[in-house]
C-alpha positions as CSV (number, residue, x, y, z in Angstrom):
1,M,1.8,4.0,5.2
2,K,-1.9,3.2,4.7
3,N,-4.3,2.1,7.4
4,F,-6.9,-0.6,6.8
5,V,-9.9,-1.5,9.0
6,Y,-11.8,-4.8,8.6
7,Q,-15.0,-6.0,10.2
8,P,-14.4,-9.8,10.8
9,Q,-17.2,-12.4,10.5
10,R,-18.1,-15.3,12.8
11,V,-15.3,-14.7,15.3
12,C,-15.1,-13.0,18.7
13,S,-13.2,-9.9,17.6
14,K,-15.3,-7.1,16.3
15,Q,-12.7,-5.2,14.3
16,I,-9.2,-5.6,12.9
17,S,-7.0,-2.7,12.0
18,F,-3.4,-2.6,10.5
19,D,-1.1,-0.6,8.4
20,L,0.7,-1.5,5.2
21,D,3.8,0.4,4.2
22,E,5.0,1.0,0.7
23,E,6.8,-2.4,0.6
24,N,3.6,-4.3,1.8
25,K,5.1,-4.9,5.3
26,I,2.5,-5.1,8.0
27,H,2.5,-2.8,11.1
28,N,0.3,-1.9,14.1
29,V,-2.1,-4.8,14.0
30,K,-4.9,-4.3,16.5
31,F,-7.9,-6.5,17.3
32,L,-10.9,-5.1,19.0
33,G,-12.4,-8.0,21.1
34,G,-11.4,-11.6,21.0
35,C,-8.7,-13.4,23.0
36,P,-6.4,-10.5,24.1
37,G,-3.2,-12.5,24.9
38,N,-3.3,-14.5,21.7
39,L,-4.2,-11.6,19.5
40,L,-1.6,-9.3,21.0
41,A,1.0,-12.1,20.3
42,I,-0.1,-12.3,16.7
43,G,0.4,-8.6,16.3
44,K,3.9,-8.8,17.8
45,L,4.9,-11.8,15.8
46,I,3.9,-10.4,12.4
47,E,5.1,-6.8,13.0
48,G,7.2,-5.7,10.0
49,K,6.7,-8.9,8.1
50,D,5.6,-9.3,4.4
51,A,1.8,-9.1,4.3
52,K,1.3,-11.8,1.6
53,E,3.5,-14.2,3.6
54,I,1.5,-13.6,6.8
55,A,-1.8,-14.0,5.0
56,D,-0.6,-17.3,3.5
57,I,0.4,-18.6,7.0
58,L,-2.8,-17.5,8.7
59,R,-5.3,-18.4,6.0
60,G,-7.6,-21.4,6.8
61,N,-6.9,-21.5,10.6
62,D,-10.1,-22.6,12.4
63,C,-11.3,-21.7,15.9
64,G,-13.8,-23.9,17.6
65,G,-15.3,-25.4,14.4
66,R,-16.4,-22.0,13.1
67,G,-14.7,-22.5,9.8
68,T,-12.6,-19.4,10.5
69,S,-10.6,-17.7,13.2
70,C,-9.3,-14.3,14.0
71,G,-6.1,-15.2,12.3
72,D,-8.0,-16.4,9.2
73,Q,-10.0,-13.2,9.2
74,L,-6.8,-11.2,9.4
75,A,-5.6,-13.1,6.3
76,I,-8.9,-12.2,4.5
77,A,-8.4,-8.5,5.5
78,I,-4.8,-8.6,4.3
79,D,-5.8,-10.1,1.0
80,G,-8.3,-7.3,0.5
81,A,-5.8,-4.6,1.4
82,L,-3.2,-6.0,-1.0
83,K,-5.8,-6.0,-3.8
84,E,-6.7,-2.4,-3.0
85,T,-3.1,-1.3,-3.2
86,A,-2.2,-3.2,-6.3
């Protein structure tokens, strides 16, 4: 399992970390900062799911007119991790 750490842009969370296993399933998603209840729920909902599928679902979600969200930033982080492991 490989760990990834991402510094999100234009959102309340300051860091996103997660693991990808050899089958590109996502595990141990953690957000530093942001809306704790919502971000804990995202981590629980996506645990063990296919990383590409999760990125496709979360990509483009907006928070407060920022043009991005913590979920969107997670999608960007996942996209980068998948490119790195390809």
